[in-house]
C-alpha positions in Angstrom: -47.3 -221.9 -29.0 -46.0 -222.8 -25.4 -42.9 -220.6 -24.3 -40.7 -224.2 -24.6 -41.5 -224.4 -28.3 -41.4 -221.1 -29.3 -37.4 -221.2 -27.1 -36.8 -224.2 -29.6 -38.1 -222.4 -32.6 -36.0 -219.0 -32.1 -32.9 -221.1 -31.3 -33.1 -223.3 -34.3 -33.5 -220.1 -36.3 -30.2 -218.8 -35.4 -28.5 -222.4 -35.7 -27.4 -222.8 -31.9 -27.2 -225.8 -30.4 -28.6 -226.1 -26.5 -25.1 -226.1 -25.5 -24.4 -222.5 -27.8 -27.2 -220.7 -26.4 -26.4 -221.8 -23.0 -23.1 -219.7 -23.5 -24.7 -217.0 -24.7 -26.9 -216.8 -21.4 -24.7 -218.1 -18.6 -26.6 -221.4 -17.8 -25.6 -224.8 -18.5 -27.2 -227.3 -21.8 -29.3 -228.9 -19.2 -30.8 -225.9 -18.2 -31.6 -224.8 -21.6 -32.9 -228.5 -22.4 -35.2 -228.5 -19.3 -36.8 -225.3 -20.3 -37.1 -226.5 -23.9 -38.9 -230.0 -22.2 -40.9 -227.6 -20.2 -39.8 -229.0 -17.2 -38.7 -226.1 -15.7 -39.1 -222.1 -16.4 -36.4 -219.4 -16.2 -36.6 -216.7 -14.0 -37.3 -213.2 -15.2 -33.3 -212.0 -15.3 -32.8 -214.6 -18.0 -36.3 -213.9 -19.8 -34.7 -210.4 -20.1 -31.6 -211.7 -21.5 -33.6 -214.0 -24.3 -35.3 -210.8 -25.0 -32.3 -209.0 -25.8 -30.6 -212.0 -27.6 -33.4 -213.1 -30.0 -34.9 -209.5 -30.6 -38.4 -210.2 -29.3 -40.2 -208.9 -26.3 -40.7 -211.0 -22.9 -44.5 -210.5 -23.7 -43.9 -212.5 -27.1 -41.6 -215.1 -25.5 -44.1 -215.9 -22.6 -47.4 -215.6 -24.7 -48.4 -218.2 -27.4 -48.4 -216.3 -30.4 -45.8 -217.3 -32.9 -42.4 -215.0 -32.7 -41.8 -212.7 -35.6 -37.8 -212.9 -36.3 -36.6 -209.7 -38.5 -34.3 -211.2 -41.2 -33.1 -207.7 -42.2 -32.3 -206.5 -38.7 -30.7 -209.5 -37.0 -29.9 -209.2 -32.7 -26.8 -208.2 -31.3 -26.1 -211.7 -30.7 -26.6 -212.8 -34.6 -24.6 -210.0 -35.6 -20.9 -211.2 -36.6 -18.9 -207.8 -36.3 -20.6 -206.9 -32.8 -19.6 -207.8 -29.4 -22.2 -210.8 -27.9 -22.8 -209.3 -24.1 -24.7 -211.4 -21.9 -25.7 -210.3 -18.1 -23.1 -207.1 -18.6 -20.0 -209.6 -19.7 -18.5 -210.7 -23.4 -15.4 -213.4 -23.6 -14.4 -214.3 -27.0 -14.4 -218.1 -27.5 -10.9 -217.7 -29.0 -7.9 -218.0 -26.5 -4.4 -217.3 -26.3 -2.0 -218.5 -23.4 -5.0 -219.9 -21.8 -6.9 -216.9 -21.6 -9.8 -215.3 -23.9 -8.6 -213.0 -26.6 -11.0 -210.3 -25.1 -13.1 -210.5 -21.4 -15.0 -207.2 -20.9 -16.9 -207.3 -18.1 -19.2 -204.8 -15.5 -18.4 -206.7 -12.6 -16.2 -209.1 -11.2 -12.5 -209.2 -12.5 -11.6 -208.9 -16.3 -8.8 -211.4 -17.3 -7.9 -211.7 -21.0 -5.2 -210.7 -23.7 -7.1 -207.8 -24.0 -9.0 -207.0 -20.9 -11.5 -204.4 -19.8 -13.5 -203.9 -16.4 -13.3 -202.1 -13.0 -10.6 -204.4 -12.3 -8.5 -206.0 -15.1 -5.7 -208.1 -15.7 -4.4 -208.9 -18.8 -1.5 -208.4 -21.6 -3.3 -205.0 -22.6 -5.5 -204.2 -19.5 -7.9 -201.1 -18.8 -9.5 -200.6 -15.5 -9.9 -198.6 -12.5 -7.4 -201.0 -11.1 -5.4 -202.5 -13.9 -2.6 -204.8 -14.0 -0.9 -205.9 -17.5 1.9 -205.8 -20.0 0.3 -202.5 -21.1 -2.2 -201.2 -18.6 -4.1 -197.8 -18.1 -6.3 -197.2 -15.0 -6.7 -195.2 -12.0 -4.1 -197.5 -10.5 -2.3 -199.0 -13.2 0.8 -201.4 -12.9 2.2 -203.1 -15.8 5.3 -202.9 -17.9 4.2 -200.1 -19.6 1.6 -198.2 -17.5 -0.6 -195.0 -17.4 -2.8 -193.7 -15.0 -3.2 -191.3 -11.8 -1.2 -193.9 -9.8 1.2 -195.5 -12.4 4.0 -198.3 -11.5 5.8 -199.9 -14.2 9.1 -199.9 -16.4 7.8 -197.1 -18.3 5.0 -194.7 -16.3 3.0 -192.0 -17.0 0.7 -190.6 -14.2 0.1 -187.9 -11.5 1.9 -190.0 -9.4 4.5 -192.5 -11.7 7.0 -194.7 -10.7 9.3 -196.8 -12.6 12.5 -197.2 -14.6 11.9 -194.4 -16.9 8.9 -192.3 -15.4 7.0 -189.0 -15.9 4.3 -187.6 -13.9 3.6 -184.5 -11.4 5.3 -186.4 -8.9 7.8 -188.9 -10.7 10.0 -191.5 -9.1 12.8 -193.3 -11.4 15.9 -194.1 -12.7 15.1 -191.9 -15.7 12.6 -189.2 -14.0 10.7 -186.0 -15.2 8.1 -184.4 -13.7 6.8 -181.7 -11.3 8.8 -183.2 -8.7 11.2 -185.5 -9.5 13.5 -187.8 -8.0 15.9 -190.7 -9.4 19.1 -191.3 -10.8 18.4 -188.7 -13.7 16.4 -186.2 -13.4 14.6 -183.1 -14.7 11.7 -181.2 -13.2 10.5 -178.1 -11.5 11.9 -179.5 -8.5 14.6 -182.2 -9.3 16.8 -184.2 -7.1 18.7 -186.9 -8.4 22.6 -188.0 -9.1 22.6 -185.9 -12.3 19.5 -183.2 -12.0 18.6 -180.4 -14.2 15.7 -178.3 -13.6 14.0 -175.2 -11.6 15.7 -176.3 -8.3 18.2 -178.9 -9.1 20.2 -181.0 -6.6 22.7 -183.4 -7.2 26.6 -184.6 -7.7 26.2 -182.5 -11.1 23.2 -180.0 -10.7 22.0 -177.4 -13.4 18.9 -175.2 -12.9 17.9 -171.5 -11.7 18.9 -172.7 -8.1 21.5 -175.5 -8.4 23.2 -177.7 -5.4 25.9 -179.9 -6.1 29.3 -181.2 -6.2 29.4 -179.4 -9.7 26.6 -177.0 -9.6 25.4 -174.4 -12.6 22.8 -171.9 -11.7 21.4 -168.6 -11.6 22.2 -169.5 -7.8 24.6 -172.1 -7.5 26.1 -173.8 -4.3 28.9 -176.6 -4.5 32.5 -177.7 -4.8 32.5 -175.9 -8.1 30.0 -173.5 -9.1 29.1 -171.7 -12.5 26.8 -168.6 -13.1 25.8 -168.5 -16.3 26.7 -169.9 -19.6 29.8 -172.4 -19.7 31.2 -173.4 -22.8 30.6 -177.0 -23.4 34.4 -178.4 -23.4 35.1 -176.5 -20.3 32.1 -178.1 -18.4 33.1 -181.5 -20.1 36.9 -181.1 -18.6 35.6 -180.1 -15.1 32.8 -183.3 -14.6 35.7 -185.7 -16.3 38.3 -184.6 -13.7 36.2 -184.0 -10.7 33.7 -187.0 -11.3 35.7 -189.3 -13.6 33.0 -192.2 -13.3 30.4 -190.1 -14.6 28.8 -192.1 -18.0 29.6 -190.4 -21.0 26.3 -189.6 -22.1 25.7 -187.7 -18.8 28.9 -185.9 -19.7 27.8 -184.9 -23.2 24.0 -184.3 -22.1 24.9 -181.9 -19.3 28.3 -180.1 -20.9 25.4 -179.4 -23.9 23.0 -178.3 -21.1 25.8 -175.7 -19.5 26.7 -174.1 -22.7 22.9 -173.7 -24.1 20.5 -173.9 -21.3 21.7 -171.6 -18.8 19.3 -168.2 -18.4 22.5 -166.3 -18.4 
């Protein structure tokens, strides 16, 4: 049996059209047609892809014996509950908003609703360089981002920046980290308008060492300073009289901290 005849037999045994086989091999329908007519022969890379696709050896493909198809163990591409990888890439046929539902690739850029690759861009994105609504990667950018360097509305990473940010070094409106900078911050080194931490600096600062307009700590520097615990109502009165524009939830939070968290 010639290679062209064998290819036709294998394709039809799977119930695929020439176009469907071409999609799995990353070639056009016309290329498949030429192979089956014997006008051209595929290069070794495509023969290897066919070998994996049909579950037969390259030797069986190019020799004249009739290919043996194991019906009990269909090849990977014929197993419905598995992903069909061709040349290190899988792209689902179904799309959403013009993007494949799933795109996984070991090269280039993965683009899909769910995108996984060295570089990935999608709604849910995973990669070394990742951009998406939910983004995970060494460098991650997204609405929700986690990675070594994370940038997002909600960011978590060794270095993180966002509206809500947590990390070794954290910069955000609401920031938690070893080194934390922002509007409302908590960290070993905490610098913000309202700061709580080992060393805290801000308009209102509570920490082991505190520096602020209102400062409470073992070491406190500022216009109004406290050492040790202060009753919540007393601290609340000081804030509302000295800093009347302080948001109520900040007043409540720092009044509670003043009474309960100070080390003395």
